[in-house]
Backbone as a printed PyTorch tensor [residue, N CA C, xyz], in Angstrom:
tensor([[[-21.4490,   7.6990,  -0.5300],
         [-20.1510,   7.0670,  -0.4530],
         [-20.2770,   5.7950,   0.3750]],

        [[-19.7060,   4.7280,  -0.1200],
         [-19.7460,   3.4280,   0.5500],
         [-18.3420,   3.1050,   1.0540]],

        [[-18.2560,   2.4430,   2.2020],
         [-16.9690,   2.0890,   2.7890],
         [-16.8460,   0.5830,   2.9320]],

        [[-15.7110,   0.0450,   2.5180],
         [-15.3490,  -1.3630,   2.6690],
         [-13.9640,  -1.4210,   3.3030]],

        [[-13.5850,  -2.5880,   3.7910],
         [-12.2760,  -2.7560,   4.4190],
         [-11.5890,  -3.9950,   3.8640]],

        [[-10.2940,  -3.8840,   3.7010],
         [ -9.4680,  -5.0280,   3.3260],
         [ -8.4800,  -5.2420,   4.4690]],

        [[ -8.4180,  -6.4490,   4.9960],
         [ -7.4630,  -6.8110,   6.0550],
         [ -6.3580,  -7.6590,   5.4270]],

        [[ -5.1210,  -7.3240,   5.7550],
         [ -3.9720,  -8.0090,   5.1700],
         [ -2.9510,  -8.3000,   6.2640]],

        [[ -2.4880,  -9.5350,   6.3350],
         [ -1.3890,  -9.8830,   7.2390],
         [ -0.0900,  -9.7170,   6.4750]],

        [[  0.8820,  -9.0320,   7.0990],
         [  2.1460,  -8.7540,   6.4400],
         [  3.3060,  -9.3320,   7.2480]],

        [[  4.4600,  -9.3770,   6.5970],
         [  5.6840,  -9.8280,   7.2560],
         [  6.5160,  -8.6490,   7.7510]],

        [[  6.1500,  -7.4250,   7.3600],
         [  6.9520,  -6.2530,   7.6820],
         [  8.2050,  -6.1990,   6.8250]],

        [[  9.1020,  -5.2770,   7.1430],
         [ 10.3870,  -5.1650,   6.4520],
         [ 10.2380,  -5.0040,   4.9380]],

        [[  9.3960,  -4.0700,   4.5360],
         [  9.1280,  -3.7460,   3.1220],
         [  8.4430,  -4.8910,   2.3760]],

        [[  7.6040,  -5.6210,   3.0700],
         [  6.7880,  -6.6730,   2.4560],
         [  5.8330,  -6.0280,   1.4470]],

        [[  5.8320,  -6.5360,   0.2160],
         [  4.9870,  -5.9930,  -0.8510],
         [  3.8680,  -7.0020,  -1.1210]],

        [[  2.6160,  -6.5220,  -1.0550],
         [  1.4590,  -7.3960,  -1.2400],
         [  0.5310,  -6.8030,  -2.2850]],

        [[  0.2260,  -7.6040,  -3.2920],
         [ -0.7000,  -7.1980,  -4.3470],
         [ -2.1250,  -7.2620,  -3.8050]],

        [[ -2.8100,  -6.1210,  -3.7620],
         [ -4.1990,  -6.0850,  -3.2810],
         [ -5.1940,  -5.9130,  -4.4290]],

        [[ -4.6980,  -5.9650,  -5.6610],
         [ -5.5800,  -5.8110,  -6.8270],
         [ -6.7150,  -6.8360,  -6.8260]],

        [[ -6.4590,  -8.1170,  -6.5310],
         [ -7.5800,  -9.0800,  -6.5190],
         [ -8.6830,  -8.6990,  -5.5430]],

        [[ -8.3240,  -8.1840,  -4.3710],
         [ -9.3370,  -7.7720,  -3.3960],
         [-10.1420,  -6.5830,  -3.9120]],

        [[ -9.4740,  -5.6740,  -4.6090],
         [-10.1850,  -4.5220,  -5.1880],
         [-11.1480,  -4.9850,  -6.2770]],

        [[-10.7190,  -5.9330,  -7.0910],
         [-11.6000,  -6.4660,  -8.1450],
         [-12.8080,  -7.1630,  -7.5390]],

        [[-12.6100,  -7.8550,  -6.4270],
         [-13.7330,  -8.5050,  -5.7390],
         [-14.7440,  -7.4650,  -5.2710]],

        [[-14.2680,  -6.3560,  -4.7450],
         [-15.1770,  -5.2770,  -4.3210],
         [-15.9720,  -4.7620,  -5.5170]],

        [[-15.3130,  -4.5920,  -6.6700],
         [-16.0220,  -4.1290,  -7.8710],
         [-17.1630,  -5.0650,  -8.2380]],

        [[-16.8940,  -6.3660,  -8.1870],
         [-17.9040,  -7.3650,  -8.5500],
         [-19.0090,  -7.4160,  -7.4990]],

        [[-18.6180,  -7.5190,  -6.2300],
         [-19.6120,  -7.6450,  -5.1560],
         [-20.5230,  -6.4220,  -5.0660]],

        [[-19.9740,  -5.2510,  -5.2990],
         [-20.7340,  -4.0130,  -5.1680],
         [-21.3480,  -3.5490,  -6.4900]],

        [[-21.0790,  -4.2750,  -7.5690],
         [-21.5880,  -3.9670,  -8.9050],
         [-21.2830,  -2.4990,  -9.2640]],

        [[-20.0080,  -2.1720,  -9.2350],
         [-19.5740,  -0.8160,  -9.5610],
         [-19.2220,  -0.7710, -11.0400]],

        [[-19.9260,   0.0590, -11.8030],
         [-19.6720,   0.1800, -13.2390],
         [-18.6710,   1.2940, -13.5300]],

        [[-18.9400,   2.4750, -13.0710],
         [-18.0560,   3.6260, -13.2530],
         [-17.9760,   4.3770, -11.9370]],

        [[-16.7720,   4.7830, -11.5590],
         [-16.6240,   5.5050, -10.3080],
         [-15.1750,   5.6850,  -9.9210]],

        [[-14.9880,   5.9340,  -8.6480],
         [-13.6530,   6.1630,  -8.1010],
         [-13.5360,   5.4150,  -6.7780]],

        [[-12.4130,   4.7010,  -6.6140],
         [-12.0620,   4.1030,  -5.3350],
         [-11.0430,   5.0100,  -4.6540]],

        [[-11.2530,   5.2770,  -3.3870],
         [-10.2550,   5.9560,  -2.5810],
         [ -9.7450,   4.9330,  -1.5830]],

        [[ -8.4310,   4.7210,  -1.5730],
         [ -7.8040,   3.7350,  -0.6960],
         [ -6.9520,   4.4550,   0.3410]],

        [[ -7.0290,   3.9880,   1.5800],
         [ -6.2220,   4.5700,   2.6480],
         [ -5.7920,   3.4640,   3.6020]],

        [[ -4.4950,   3.3470,   3.8230],
         [ -3.9970,   2.3680,   4.7880],
         [ -3.9200,   3.0410,   6.1490]],

        [[ -4.3980,   2.3640,   7.1630],
         [ -4.3460,   2.9200,   8.5070],
         [ -2.9670,   2.6260,   9.0870]],

        [[ -2.2610,   3.6780,   9.4670],
         [ -0.9290,   3.5260,  10.0440],
         [  0.0740,   4.4230,   9.3530]],

        [[  1.1870,   4.6620,  10.0300],
         [  2.2030,   5.5760,   9.4970],
         [  3.4970,   4.8740,   9.1110]],

        [[  3.4390,   3.5320,   8.9760],
         [  4.6270,   2.7900,   8.5620],
         [  4.3200,   1.8540,   7.3990]],

        [[  3.3480,   2.2270,   6.5830],
         [  2.9990,   1.4490,   5.3970],
         [  2.6620,   2.4200,   4.2780]],

        [[  2.5270,   1.9100,   3.0720],
         [  2.1950,   2.7540,   1.9370],
         [  1.3970,   2.0030,   0.8900]],

        [[  0.7650,   2.7630,   0.0030],
         [  0.0070,   2.2210,  -1.1170],
         [  0.5250,   2.8570,  -2.3990]],

        [[  0.6980,   2.0420,  -3.4300],
         [  1.1480,   2.5550,  -4.7170],
         [  0.7790,   1.5460,  -5.8060]],

        [[  1.1860,   1.8480,  -7.0290],
         [  1.0210,   0.8910,  -8.1180],
         [  2.4050,   0.5150,  -8.6370]],

        [[  2.4950,  -0.6770,  -9.1860],
         [  3.7450,  -1.1490,  -9.7760],
         [  3.4460,  -2.3940, -10.6080]],

        [[  4.4220,  -2.8270, -11.3740],
         [  4.3490,  -4.1430, -11.9840],
         [  4.7930,  -5.1200, -10.9070]],

        [[  3.8630,  -5.9090, -10.4260],
         [  4.1280,  -6.8030,  -9.3000],
         [  4.8100,  -8.0620,  -9.8000]],

        [[  6.1240,  -8.0080,  -9.8570],
         [  6.9140,  -9.1800, -10.2420],
         [  8.1760,  -9.2040,  -9.3950]],

        [[  8.7610, -10.3650,  -9.2110],
         [  9.8120, -10.5530,  -8.2140],
         [ 11.0490,  -9.6880,  -8.4510]],

        [[ 11.4560,  -9.4900,  -9.6990],
         [ 12.6270,  -8.6620,  -9.9780],
         [ 12.4080,  -7.2210,  -9.5640]],

        [[ 11.2660,  -6.6680,  -9.9330],
         [ 10.9760,  -5.2840,  -9.5750],
         [ 10.7510,  -5.1410,  -8.0660]],

        [[ 10.1710,  -6.1520,  -7.4560],
         [  9.9960,  -6.1240,  -6.0030],
         [ 11.3630,  -6.0300,  -5.3090]],

        [[ 12.3380,  -6.8010,  -5.7670],
         [ 13.6980,  -6.7320,  -5.2070],
         [ 14.3210,  -5.3630,  -5.4770]],

        [[ 14.1400,  -4.8420,  -6.6950],
         [ 14.6680,  -3.5090,  -7.0270],
         [ 14.0670,  -2.4420,  -6.1170]],

        [[ 12.7680,  -2.5460,  -5.8730],
         [ 12.0810,  -1.5920,  -5.0220],
         [ 12.6300,  -1.6400,  -3.5960]],

        [[ 12.7670,  -2.8490,  -3.0500],
         [ 13.2980,  -3.0080,  -1.6940],
         [ 14.7290,  -2.4840,  -1.5970]],

        [[ 15.5430,  -2.7610,  -2.6090],
         [ 16.9190,  -2.2480,  -2.6250],
         [ 16.9320,  -0.7210,  -2.6770]],

        [[ 16.0180,  -0.1360,  -3.4370],
         [ 15.9440,   1.3230,  -3.5340],
         [ 15.5330,   1.9380,  -2.2010]],

        [[ 14.5640,   1.3260,  -1.5200],
         [ 14.1710,   1.8270,  -0.2040],
         [ 15.3560,   1.7950,   0.7500]],

        [[ 16.1080,   0.7140,   0.7040],
         [ 17.2600,   0.5810,   1.6040],
         [ 18.3420,   1.6030,   1.2640]],

        [[ 18.4800,   1.9050,  -0.0170],
         [ 19.4690,   2.8980,  -0.4280],
         [ 19.0760,   4.3090,   0.0220]],

        [[ 17.8150,   4.6650,  -0.1710],
         [ 17.3570,   6.0130,   0.1610],
         [ 17.0780,   6.2090,   1.6520]],

        [[ 16.5230,   5.1890,   2.2900],
         [ 16.1610,   5.2610,   3.7080],
         [ 16.6640,   3.9910,   4.4040]],

        [[ 17.9640,   3.8870,   4.6440],
         [ 18.5220,   2.6520,   5.2070],
         [ 18.0110,   2.3520,   6.6180]],

        [[ 17.8260,   1.0840,   6.8780],
         [ 17.3400,   0.6460,   8.1840],
         [ 18.3640,   0.9640,   9.2710]],

        [[ 19.5950,   0.6340,   9.0370],
         [ 20.6510,   0.8080,  10.0490],
         [ 21.2970,   2.1800,   9.9260]],

        [[ 20.5680,   3.1940,  10.2920],
         [ 21.0560,   4.5640,  10.2840],
         [ 20.5330,   5.2360,  11.5500]],

        [[ 21.2040,   6.2590,  11.9850],
         [ 20.7440,   6.9810,  13.1720],
         [ 19.5820,   7.9050,  12.7770]],

        [[ 18.4110,   7.6250,  13.3190],
         [ 17.2320,   8.4550,  13.0970],
         [ 16.8080,   9.0600,  14.4340]],

        [[ 16.4710,  10.3330,  14.4380],
         [ 16.0210,  10.9950,  15.6560],
         [ 14.7650,  10.3340,  16.2160]],

        [[ 13.9010,   9.8490,  15.3230],
         [ 12.6770,   9.1620,  15.7580],
         [ 13.0250,   7.9770,  16.6610]],

        [[ 14.0360,   7.2230,  16.2840],
         [ 14.4190,   6.0500,  17.0730],
         [ 14.8940,   6.4590,  18.4690]],

        [[ 15.6140,   7.5610,  18.5440],
         [ 16.0860,   8.0550,  19.8440],
         [ 14.9250,   8.5730,  20.6880]],

        [[ 13.9930,   9.2450,  20.0340],
         [ 12.8500,   9.8220,  20.7470],
         [ 12.0140,   8.7390,  21.4110]],

        [[ 11.7640,   7.6490,  20.6810],
         [ 10.8370,   6.6250,  21.1560],
         [ 11.5190,   5.3150,  21.5500]],

        [[ 12.8560,   5.2930,  21.5860],
         [ 13.5810,   4.0300,  21.8370],
         [ 13.0540,   2.9510,  20.8980]],

        [[ 12.9990,   3.2940,  19.6350],
         [ 12.3730,   2.4670,  18.6060],
         [ 13.4050,   2.1300,  17.5320]],

        [[ 13.0030,   1.3280,  16.5560],
         [ 13.9120,   0.9820,  15.4570],
         [ 13.2580,   1.1550,  14.0900]],

        [[ 12.2080,   1.9770,  14.0150],
         [ 11.4850,   2.0590,  12.7480],
         [ 11.4070,   3.4780,  12.1690]],

        [[ 12.3920,   4.3050,  12.4580],
         [ 12.4270,   5.6390,  11.8570],
         [ 12.4130,   5.5680,  10.3390]],

        [[ 13.1680,   4.6060,   9.7980],
         [ 13.1960,   4.4220,   8.3370],
         [ 11.8160,   4.0410,   7.8080]],

        [[ 11.0500,   3.2930,   8.5920],
         [  9.7050,   2.8620,   8.1770],
         [  8.7800,   4.0580,   8.0000]],

        [[  8.8540,   4.9950,   8.9220],
         [  8.0320,   6.2030,   8.8390],
         [  8.4340,   7.0580,   7.6320]],

        [[  9.7210,   7.1830,   7.3890],
         [ 10.1870,   7.9670,   6.2320],
         [  9.7560,   7.3330,   4.9190]],

        [[  9.8740,   6.0150,   4.8240],
         [  9.4520,   5.3140,   3.6020],
         [  7.9600,   5.5060,   3.3590]],

        [[  7.1680,   5.4280,   4.4260],
         [  5.7250,   5.6330,   4.3040],
         [  5.4070,   7.0490,   3.8420]],

        [[  6.1260,   8.0140,   4.3880],
         [  5.9200,   9.4050,   3.9990],
         [  6.2450,   9.6100,   2.5250]],

        [[  7.2690,   8.9270,   2.0510],
         [  7.6960,   9.0370,   0.6550],
         [  6.6730,   8.4060,  -0.2980]],

        [[  6.1810,   7.2210,   0.0390],
         [  5.2320,   6.4960,  -0.8220],
         [  3.8090,   7.0410,  -0.6730]],

        [[  3.4130,   7.3740,   0.5180],
         [  2.0880,   7.8810,   0.8930],
         [  1.1720,   6.7370,   1.3460]],

        [[  0.1860,   7.1050,   2.1200],
         [ -0.7210,   6.1200,   2.7140],
         [ -2.0870,   6.0760,   2.0350]],

        [[ -2.2630,   6.8390,   0.9530],
         [ -3.5640,   6.8160,   0.2850],
         [ -3.4100,   7.0620,  -1.2050]],

        [[ -4.4480,   6.7000,  -1.9390],
         [ -4.4440,   6.8930,  -3.3870],
         [ -5.8530,   6.7050,  -3.9460]],

        [[ -6.0450,   7.1600,  -5.1670],
         [ -7.2940,   6.9590,  -5.9030],
         [ -7.0580,   5.9900,  -7.0470]],

        [[ -8.0820,   5.2120,  -7.3710],
         [ -8.0800,   4.3850,  -8.5840],
         [ -9.4440,   4.5820,  -9.2400]],

        [[ -9.4340,   4.9660, -10.5010],
         [-10.7100,   5.1520, -11.2020],
         [-11.1990,   3.8220, -11.7610]],

        [[-12.5010,   3.7800, -12.0380],
         [-13.1730,   2.5770, -12.5390],
         [-13.9550,   2.9520, -13.7830]],

        [[-13.7940,   2.1780, -14.8380],
         [-14.5480,   2.3760, -16.0660],
         [-15.0500,   1.0170, -16.5510]],

        [[-16.3340,   0.9430, -16.8550],
         [-16.9450,  -0.3050, -17.3400],
         [-16.6240,  -1.4950, -16.4330]],

        [[-16.7430,  -1.2870, -15.1270],
         [-16.5450,  -2.3200, -14.1070],
         [-15.1160,  -2.8490, -14.0320]],

        [[-14.1420,  -2.0540, -14.5000],
         [-12.7360,  -2.4630, -14.4360],
         [-11.9090,  -1.3440, -13.8350]],

        [[-10.8980,  -1.7490, -13.0660],
         [ -9.9470,  -0.7650, -12.5480],
         [ -9.1850,  -0.1710, -13.7240]],

        [[ -8.9970,   1.1300, -13.7360],
         [ -8.2490,   1.7860, -14.8090],
         [ -6.7550,   1.6550, -14.5230]],

        [[ -6.2410,   0.4590, -14.7880],
         [ -4.8330,   0.1410, -14.5900],
         [ -4.2510,  -0.3690, -15.9030]],

        [[ -2.9510,  -0.1720, -16.0820],
         [ -2.2750,  -0.6900, -17.2640],
         [ -2.1690,  -2.2010, -17.2230]],

        [[ -1.7810,  -2.7790, -18.3410],
         [ -1.6840,  -4.2370, -18.4750],
         [ -0.8440,  -4.8560, -17.3640]],

        [[  0.2670,  -4.2400, -17.0250],
         [  1.1960,  -4.8100, -16.0420],
         [  1.1780,  -4.0510, -14.7100]],

        [[  0.1170,  -3.2980, -14.4700],
         [  0.0410,  -2.4500, -13.2830],
         [ -0.8930,  -3.0530, -12.2380]],

        [[ -0.3930,  -3.1750, -11.0150],
         [ -1.1970,  -3.6510,  -9.9030],
         [ -1.1200,  -2.6320,  -8.7620]],

        [[ -2.1120,  -2.6920,  -7.8830],
         [ -2.1180,  -1.8630,  -6.6790],
         [ -1.5010,  -2.7030,  -5.5670]],

        [[ -0.5170,  -2.1180,  -4.8740],
         [  0.1780,  -2.8660,  -3.8300],
         [  0.2100,  -2.1000,  -2.5090]],

        [[  0.2240,  -2.8760,  -1.4500],
         [  0.4730,  -2.4040,  -0.0930],
         [  1.9270,  -2.7520,   0.2080]],

        [[  2.6620,  -1.8110,   0.7780],
         [  4.0280,  -2.0860,   1.2220],
         [  4.0810,  -1.7890,   2.7110]],

        [[  4.4340,  -2.8140,   3.4920],
         [  4.5440,  -2.6410,   4.9350],
         [  6.0100,  -2.4330,   5.2860]],

        [[  6.3320,  -1.2380,   5.7410],
         [  7.7140,  -0.8660,   6.0410],
         [  8.1140,  -1.1410,   7.4800]],

        [[  7.1670,  -1.4910,   8.3430],
         [  7.5070,  -1.6540,   9.7530],
         [  8.4720,  -2.8240,   9.9350]],

        [[  9.0360,  -2.9280,  11.1190],
         [ 10.0900,  -3.9080,  11.3890],
         [  9.5530,  -5.2250,  11.9370]],

        [[  8.2540,  -5.3940,  11.8850],
         [  7.6450,  -6.6210,  12.4180],
         [  6.3880,  -6.9610,  11.6210]],

        [[  5.9350,  -8.2010,  11.6920],
         [  4.6730,  -8.5570,  11.0420],
         [  3.5170,  -7.7590,  11.6390]],

        [[  2.5440,  -7.4660,  10.7980],
         [  1.3920,  -6.6760,  11.2310],
         [  0.1360,  -7.1990,  10.5470]],

        [[ -1.0110,  -6.8560,  11.1130],
         [ -2.2650,  -6.9810,  10.3750],
         [ -2.6470,  -5.5680,  10.0000]],

        [[ -2.7460,  -5.3040,   8.7130],
         [ -3.0410,  -3.9640,   8.2040],
         [ -4.4910,  -3.8870,   7.7520]],

        [[ -5.0540,  -2.6990,   7.8960],
         [ -6.4130,  -2.4400,   7.4190],
         [ -6.3520,  -1.3480,   6.3590]],

        [[ -6.9210,  -1.6520,   5.2100],
         [ -7.0400,  -0.6750,   4.1350],
         [ -8.5040,  -0.2760,   4.0490]],

        [[ -8.7630,   1.0160,   4.1730],
         [-10.1150,   1.5460,   4.0190],
         [-10.3250,   1.8100,   2.5330]],

        [[-11.4140,   1.2820,   2.0010],
         [-11.7710,   1.4910,   0.5960],
         [-13.1080,   2.2170,   0.5680]],

        [[-13.0990,   3.4370,   0.0820],
         [-14.3290,   4.2000,  -0.0770],
         [-14.5680,   4.3520,  -1.5700]],

        [[-15.8160,   4.2650,  -1.9710],
         [-16.0880,   4.4520,  -3.3990],
         [-17.3340,   5.2760,  -3.6340]],

        [[-17.2630,   5.9540,  -4.7430],
         [-18.3800,   6.7260,  -5.2710],
         [-18.5750,   6.2310,  -6.6800]],

        [[-19.7930,   5.9460,  -7.0530],
         [-20.0390,   5.5300,  -8.4330],
         [-21.0280,   6.4650,  -9.0920]],

        [[-20.8700,   6.5510, -10.4060],
         [-21.7590,   7.4560, -11.1500],
         [-23.0160,   6.7370, -11.5930]]])
């Protein structure tokens, strides 16, 4: 198993960043033909998922997060830590902090309009680290 890292600067507040180009670079640099990528974001206020990365859907996604886990709500986490990011932790728990992407013939097994994205739910800009582990056949 080989380990690589992707560093990403975010704006926070449900910032959505397409990391597909960085994953494709790893495929080329490491000459991976067939295998599996395991992705994990370090932290409990961010998530990894796939989506069609376009501005309309990005707005829909952010609106949905706000509807399901509103920022301005009383969260016990905020009271416990005198913090303001209880919603960020819940959003991360809902989306998850890790995922797999398979590789076939040196290409990510993604649909035509599907990209891998990092979503930073925290209330401030951050530098995020994504751990990328891969196994190839």
